[in-house]
C-alpha positions, 0 to 999 in steps of 0.5 A: 249898301245900295241894292244892285239891279243884277243881284242874284242874276247869272254872271255870264252876260248873255244868260244874265240878259235873259234873266233880266227880261224874265224878271221884268216879266214878274217883278211887279206881280202881286204877292200871294203869301199863302203860308206865314206867321204874321200876327192878325192883330196887326191888320185888325188894329192897324196901330203903328209899329212901336220901334225898330228893334221891336219891328226888325230884331225881336220877332226874328229868330233868324237874327237872334239865333245868329247873335246868340251863336256869338255870345249875345245874350237873348236878355240883351236883345229884349226877349222876354224870359218865361219866369219874368226876369229882367231883360233889356227894354231900351230899344235903342240899346238893342238896335245898337247891339244888333248894329254892332254884330252886322258883320255876322250876317255877311253872305246870309239871306238875312242880310239880303232881306234886311238891306232890301227893306232898309232901302226899298222902305225907308231909303236907307243906303248907309250900311248898318254898323256902329257908326250908323246905327243911331242915325239908321234908328232915328230915321226908321222911328220917325217914319214908323209914326206916319200913316203910310208905315202902318200895317194895312198901308204896308200891305197895299204898298207891298202889293199883297193880294192875299196873306195867310196866318198860322193859327192854333186850333185852340184860337178863337180867331177874333182878330180875324173876326175883326179884320172882316168887321172892319170893312178893310178890303185886304185879305188875310186868311187863317191857317189851321195849325192843330199841333197843340192838340194833336202832338202829345209832346206839345207843352200843355197838351193834356190840358189842351185836348179837353179844352179843345172838346169842351169848346166844341160842346163835348164833355165826354173825352172820346176818340169820335168826340175828338175827331168831330171837334177838329171837323167843327173847328176846321169849319169855323176856320173855313168860315173866316177864309181859311184854305189850308191846314199846317202840321209841324211834326218831328217826322213825316210818319203816317199810319192807318189804324183801325178805329178801335185801336186808334181810340184805344191809343187816343185814350193812352196819350191823352191820359198821359200814359203813352210811351214815346213810340206810342206818342209817335204813332198817334201823331202819325195817325193823326196826319192821315185823319187830317188828310181824310178830313181834307178830302171832305172839306177841301182844305189844302194840307201842309206837312212841315216835318223834320225839325228837332224842336227846342234842341237847347233845353237851357234856352227852352226852360228860360225863353220857351218855344221858337227861339232859334234852337230847332235844328233840322234832322234827316227825314224819311218820306218814302216809307213814312208817308206810305200809309197815308198815300195808300189811303189818299195819294191817288185823289186828284182833288186832294192837295198835300203839300210836302216840305223838307229840312232834309235837302238829301230827300229832294231828288231821292224821295220827294221829286219822285213821290210828287212826280207820281202821286195826284195828291202830292206837291212840293212846297219850296225851300223852307227855313234854313234853305229859304236862301239863294243857294237853297232855292237853286238847289231845290230847282236843280234837284226837283225839276228833273223829276217833278217838273214845275208844275208839281211845285207850289210857287214860293211862300215866305213863311215869316213873322218879319213883316217888312221882309215879305217883299224882299223874300219874294224878290229873292225868290223871283230872281232865282227862279229867273236865273235858273230859267235863263240858264235853261233857255241859254242851254236851249232847253226852253224857249224864252217865251216858255220861260216866261210863262213858267216865271209868271207861274213860279211867282204867282200862279202856282201858289194861287192855284195850289192853295185855292186862293 
């Protein structure tokens, strides 16, 4: 299983040599992780991770969605059921089950990330499988008990300069307060994710909105109070280091309604009477409202549209959200974003980062939009396309129109803490492979490619996210 030093580099020797030299310039740069889903409680409490299964398998939907697709029950992986029904609690059994199905991950980025973690962190070079499962489990478990494998020590070992978590608008950020009060020098910042009080289809929305307003000091459920509650909570996040917001909407649709119409729409959807079209229009209006607030407070706005959430209703009923059943859908950006761009798109002081799960939009819509509007930047390949092939397709399709400097580098977008250095390593290698090709084709000089490589690995994310 030993990691090959030339993994992901071009096969042609001359181009591979250029990629090696470029990678040597960036491989040890600090990690800037401006968007992710690690738990701030880890850094606040700094407790040991409990066991290999809880660390690697149970929090990672990339792993359990693949296993589920081959007939493995989520209960057998220890995933909690909403009804409290029985699930496997023995982490060794879960790990063995995972190891039995390791072959399913051949050729996937998940295998790259896991093998990088196993070798780089734990010194494991044996391939995972039924015959090695117990020995590998014991080795990992024994090292997890050591101080150097606690969350803060790993933060330092990973050479992380700053990491952002993703936090609900209903969150009191107690764990972030705990980090700040601890005196630890690691930088962990929150990100404002208002979906729970913006999306009328979000579970609990009718209860969430009144609770959100009450927490802001408002008893009256009005449109103006609702918008002010967002402004106050955004300021609360900013005081704790937040530099960005994040919006996971079903589509990229935006709207720019007059105040009276928006107020009436708010009353309808909060009262539970909104039709599907009205609920979508409310989400659309809120993207524009969030953009206007970002103009005022400087928070970078991230839009993550195009995922049909909880596509498997049976799985959702049993286990809830984020169980690997979210499926990409075609997404329109040119027409959907027009109302928002009419309002704020020409503001060079605003940054809106667009992501996509629809690769067909890269060269047709996203790159031309980001290559024109001062407010727009392209986020890196996300979720299903956070892969060597997905990253290379992104560079090939977007660079010709948007260039490099209308993108924001890389973010790992992960819940799996140990995969962070592996994901950044993959991104840096793919970027260096792409740049090496441009040098070999005499489209860039090598000193230019080295400068771009450093920006893609470090500088662009730091600047775009104001970190």
